[in-house]
C-alpha positions in Angstrom: 27.5 36.7 -8.9 28.9 38.2 -5.7 31.4 36.1 -4.0 31.9 35.8 -0.2 34.8 37.8 1.3 35.5 36.0 4.4 37.7 36.4 7.2 40.4 33.6 8.2 42.4 33.4 11.7 45.6 36.0 10.8 47.9 34.0 13.2 48.4 30.7 14.5 51.1 28.6 15.6 50.9 24.6 15.6 53.2 21.9 17.1 53.8 19.9 20.3 54.8 22.4 23.2 53.6 25.3 21.2 51.1 26.3 24.3 54.4 27.5 26.1 54.5 30.6 23.3 51.4 32.1 24.7 53.3 34.1 27.1 55.1 35.6 24.0 51.9 36.5 22.3 50.3 38.3 25.4 53.2 40.1 25.7 52.8 41.5 22.4 49.5 42.8 23.5 50.2 44.5 27.0 51.7 47.7 26.6 51.6 49.1 30.3 51.7 47.4 33.6 48.1 47.8 34.1 47.2 45.9 30.9 45.1 42.8 31.9 44.3 39.5 30.2 41.3 37.4 31.0 41.3 33.8 30.9 38.4 31.5 30.1 39.4 28.2 30.7 37.3 25.0 31.0 37.3 24.0 34.8 38.4 20.3 33.7 41.7 21.8 33.7 41.8 23.6 36.9 43.5 20.7 39.3 45.9 19.5 36.0 49.2 20.5 34.7 47.9 23.2 32.4 46.3 25.1 35.3 50.2 26.0 36.3 51.3 26.7 32.7 48.8 29.7 32.0 51.1 32.2 32.5 48.8 34.7 34.3 50.1 37.7 35.5 48.9 39.1 39.1 46.6 41.9 37.3 45.0 39.3 34.9 41.6 37.5 35.6 41.1 33.9 35.4 37.8 32.2 35.3 37.1 28.4 35.2 34.0 27.8 32.9 31.5 25.3 33.7 30.4 23.6 30.7 28.3 20.9 32.0 25.5 22.5 29.7 26.0 23.8 26.0 26.8 27.7 26.4 23.7 29.9 27.1 23.3 33.5 26.3 22.9 34.1 30.0 25.9 32.4 30.8 27.8 34.4 28.4 26.2 37.7 29.4 27.0 37.1 33.1 30.6 36.0 32.7 30.6 39.4 30.3 29.4 41.6 33.3 31.9 39.7 35.6 34.6 40.8 33.1 33.4 44.4 33.1 32.9 44.5 36.9 36.9 43.3 37.6 37.8 46.2 34.8 35.9 48.6 36.7 37.7 47.7 39.9 41.1 47.0 38.8 41.4 49.1 35.7 39.1 52.1 35.6 37.2 50.1 33.3 39.4 49.5 30.5 38.9 46.2 28.5 41.2 43.8 28.9 43.8 43.6 26.0 43.2 40.0 25.2 40.6 37.1 26.0 42.0 33.6 26.0 39.6 31.0 25.4 41.1 27.5 26.5 39.1 24.2 26.4 36.7 22.5 24.0 34.4 23.8 21.4 32.2 25.3 24.0 35.1 27.1 26.0 36.6 28.6 22.6 33.0 29.8 21.5 32.5 31.4 24.9 35.6 33.1 24.8 34.8 34.8 21.3 31.3 35.5 22.5 32.6 37.6 25.4 35.4 39.3 23.3 32.7 40.5 21.2 30.0 41.6 23.9 33.0 43.7 25.7 32.9 45.9 22.6 29.3 45.7 21.5 26.3 46.6 23.9 23.3 44.4 24.7 22.9 40.9 25.5 24.1 38.1 23.4 20.8 36.6 22.5 20.3 39.9 20.3 23.2 39.2 18.1 22.1 35.3 17.3 22.0 35.2 13.8 24.3 36.5 10.5 26.5 39.6 10.6 24.5 41.5 13.1 27.8 42.6 15.4 28.6 46.5 14.6 31.8 46.8 16.4 35.2 44.6 16.2 35.7 42.7 19.5 38.7 42.5 21.8 41.9 40.9 20.6 41.0 36.9 21.4 42.8 33.9 21.3 41.6 30.6 20.9 43.5 27.3 22.5 41.7 23.9 21.7 42.3 21.2 24.2 40.2 18.8 22.5 39.6 18.5 18.6 37.1 18.5 16.2 34.2 21.4 16.3 36.5 23.8 14.2 35.7 26.4 16.6 39.2 27.4 16.5 38.9 28.5 12.9 35.3 29.6 12.6 33.3 32.8 12.4 30.4 31.5 14.8 30.1 31.4 18.6 27.0 28.8 19.0 24.9 29.6 21.9 21.5 28.4 23.2 19.5 31.4 23.8 16.0 32.0 25.0 14.2 31.1 21.9 16.8 29.1 19.8 20.3 27.5 19.5 22.0 29.7 16.8 25.6 31.2 16.2 26.9 34.8 16.6 28.1 34.6 13.0 30.2 37.6 12.0 33.8 38.5 10.9 34.5 40.0 14.1 34.2 36.4 15.8 37.2 35.0 14.2 40.1 34.6 16.7 42.9 37.0 16.2 45.3 34.1 17.0 45.2 30.3 17.7 47.7 28.2 19.0 47.1 24.3 18.4 49.3 22.4 20.5 48.7 18.4 20.1 50.2 18.0 23.6 47.1 19.6 25.2 44.5 16.6 24.2 46.6 14.0 26.0 44.1 12.3 28.4 40.7 13.3 26.8 37.9 10.8 27.9 37.4 8.3 24.8 34.1 8.8 24.3 34.4 12.7 24.4 37.3 12.4 22.1 35.2 10.3 19.8 32.0 12.7 20.0 34.1 15.7 19.3 36.0 14.3 16.4 32.7 13.3 14.8 31.7 16.8 14.8 34.6 17.4 12.3 33.8 14.4 10.2 30.0 15.3 10.0 31.3 19.0 8.9 33.4 17.2 6.3 30.6 14.9 4.9 27.9 17.6 4.8 29.9 20.2 3.2 31.1 17.9 0.5 27.5 16.7 -0.3 26.0 19.9 0.0 24.8 22.3 -3.2 27.4 25.1 -1.8 30.2 23.2 -2.5 33.3 24.7 -4.3 36.9 24.1 -4.9 38.0 25.8 -2.0 36.0 24.2 0.5 36.2 21.0 -1.4 39.9 21.1 -1.0 39.9 21.8 2.9 37.1 19.3 3.1 38.5 16.3 1.4 41.9 16.5 3.3 40.1 17.1 6.7 37.9 13.9 5.9 41.4 11.9 5.0 42.7 12.8 8.1 39.5 11.9 10.2 39.7 8.1 8.4 43.4 7.8 9.2 42.7 8.7 13.1 39.3 6.9 13.4 39.9 3.8 11.1 43.8 3.4 11.2 44.9 4.3 14.5 47.5 6.3 13.2 50.3 7.0 15.6 50.1 10.5 15.0 46.4 10.9 15.7 46.5 13.8 17.8 48.1 16.0 15.4 46.1 14.7 12.3 42.8 15.3 14.2 44.0 18.6 15.3 44.6 19.6 11.7 41.4 17.9 10.5 39.4 20.0 13.0 40.9 23.3 11.8 40.6 22.6 8.1 36.7 21.1 8.6 36.3 24.7 10.1 37.8 26.3 6.9 35.9 24.1 4.8 32.8 25.1 6.1 33.7 28.9 6.5 33.6 28.8 2.7 30.6 26.2 2.3 28.0 25.3 4.6 26.9 22.3 6.9 23.7 20.6 6.4 20.7 18.2 7.7 22.5 16.8 10.7 23.8 19.8 12.0 20.1 21.7 11.7 18.5 18.9 13.3 21.0 18.7 16.2 20.4 22.4 17.1 16.6 21.3 17.8 17.6 18.3 19.3 20.2 20.0 21.8 17.8 23.0 22.4 15.3 20.6 23.7 17.1 18.0 25.4 20.2 19.8 26.3 22.9 17.1 24.4 26.4 18.5 23.8 27.1 19.4 20.2 29.4 16.3 19.5 26.9 13.8 20.9 23.9 15.3 19.6 25.4 15.1 16.1 26.2 11.7 16.4 22.5 10.6 17.5 21.2 12.5 14.6 23.7 11.5 12.0 23.3 7.7 12.6 19.9 8.0 11.2 20.6 10.1 8.2 21.5 7.0 5.7 18.8 8.5 3.3 20.6 11.7 3.2 24.7 10.9 3.6 24.6 7.0 2.5 28.2 6.7 2.3 29.4 9.0 5.2 26.6 7.2 7.6 27.8 3.6 6.7 31.8 4.8 7.3 30.4 6.4 10.5 28.8 3.2 11.8 32.2 1.4 11.1 34.0 3.9 13.3 31.6 3.8 16.1 32.1 -0.2 15.9 35.8 -0.1 15.7 36.0 2.2 18.8 33.0 0.5 20.7 31.0 3.7 21.3 27.5 3.1 22.6 25.4 6.2 20.6 22.4 6.8 22.8 18.9 5.4 21.4 15.5 6.3 21.7 16.2 9.9 23.1 13.1 11.1 21.3 10.6 8.2 22.5 9.1 10.2 25.2 8.7 13.8 23.9 5.7 15.7 24.4 4.0 17.2 21.5 5.4 20.6 22.9 8.8 19.4 22.9 8.7 17.7 19.3 7.0 20.9 17.9 9.9 23.2 19.3 12.5 20.6 17.9 10.7 21.3 14.7 10.7 24.9 15.1 14.3 25.3 15.8 15.6 22.7 13.0 13.1 24.1 10.6 14.4 27.9 11.1 18.1 26.9 10.0 17.7 27.9 6.6 21.3 28.2 5.2 21.7 25.0 6.4 18.6 23.4 4.4 19.6 25.2 1.5 22.8 23.6 1.3 21.0 20.2 1.3 18.2 21.0 -0.9 18.8 24.0 -2.6 16.3 27.1 -2.9 13.1 24.9 -2.9 14.2 23.6 0.5 11.3 24.9 2.2 9.0 22.4 0.0 10.9 19.6 1.1 11.5 20.7 4.8 8.3 19.5 6.2 7.2 19.2 9.9 6.2 15.4 8.6 9.8 14.9 7.5 11.5 16.4 10.6 9.1 14.5 12.8 10.0 11.3 11.4 13.5 11.7 11.6 13.5 12.8 15.3 11.1 9.7 16.0 13.9 7.4 14.8 16.4 8.9 17.3 
């Protein structure tokens, strides 16, 4: 048996106020006055205090990201071209010394994707899959301002392409540095806080109940799940710190295991109807009691406790074409279904099963 040799984030800083150390991290990457850094920041922070604390130098490039939609390959390609044009005009075409992604999972994924495409020719859609990236990315840093996706820890950047929603999965995708500052999540919209946190909770349930589970993944997943329960069932006073660590540990858990049925179905749902990842997962997970009975029961308690309204009947008026596309995208997530059922998953993941599940959403 050949065991996976996977890469983890080599450098990380954790703690309230640690965002202030970004300058020190970037100074270590700059070797001359012309070196520049690209900041890819969720535009929700544009007129907030964080915008004044970036520490960007005059030669740096700051791009405010529109994440109204899930990250698309076309958007990532356009951003990459924007960075390349800036480099050509200001630095003789030389790549930035670092790409800094700041925001939620979408912003972090965009940061990872742009860093990869600066060194790998061709559009991002051609790299959707597993281990298709051939060259190391530009140095890249991830700074989450909301917790749950695990994007800060993962080897993937999930993008919606022309044919499917699928990650660029590669060891080169992993951030070189992350800064986890719980103080940055203050003031997050409650619904968004919940949906994103549930992404972490669902990661753990899927990993711990999957065929890929092992003691490495279990150790991280069980602790992450414990932290999620403290945050969403107990209203712990250190909830921001705990959820930020739960997110990181959940990402570590699935790095050596895999997610499952919820994420597979959510990819199809989001591809066709455009739901953001967190809320899409919640819509799907709410109908998966046959797959994860205990996990769904606790999830519903969390929903009730925080008075969250999960959208209902979102698939009620789908056309046959839309339903077929959902089924196609979801059934194509082979590793996820393998984690649910094992090697014979194709005998069980039928169009009829997927259609019946989508109709319940």
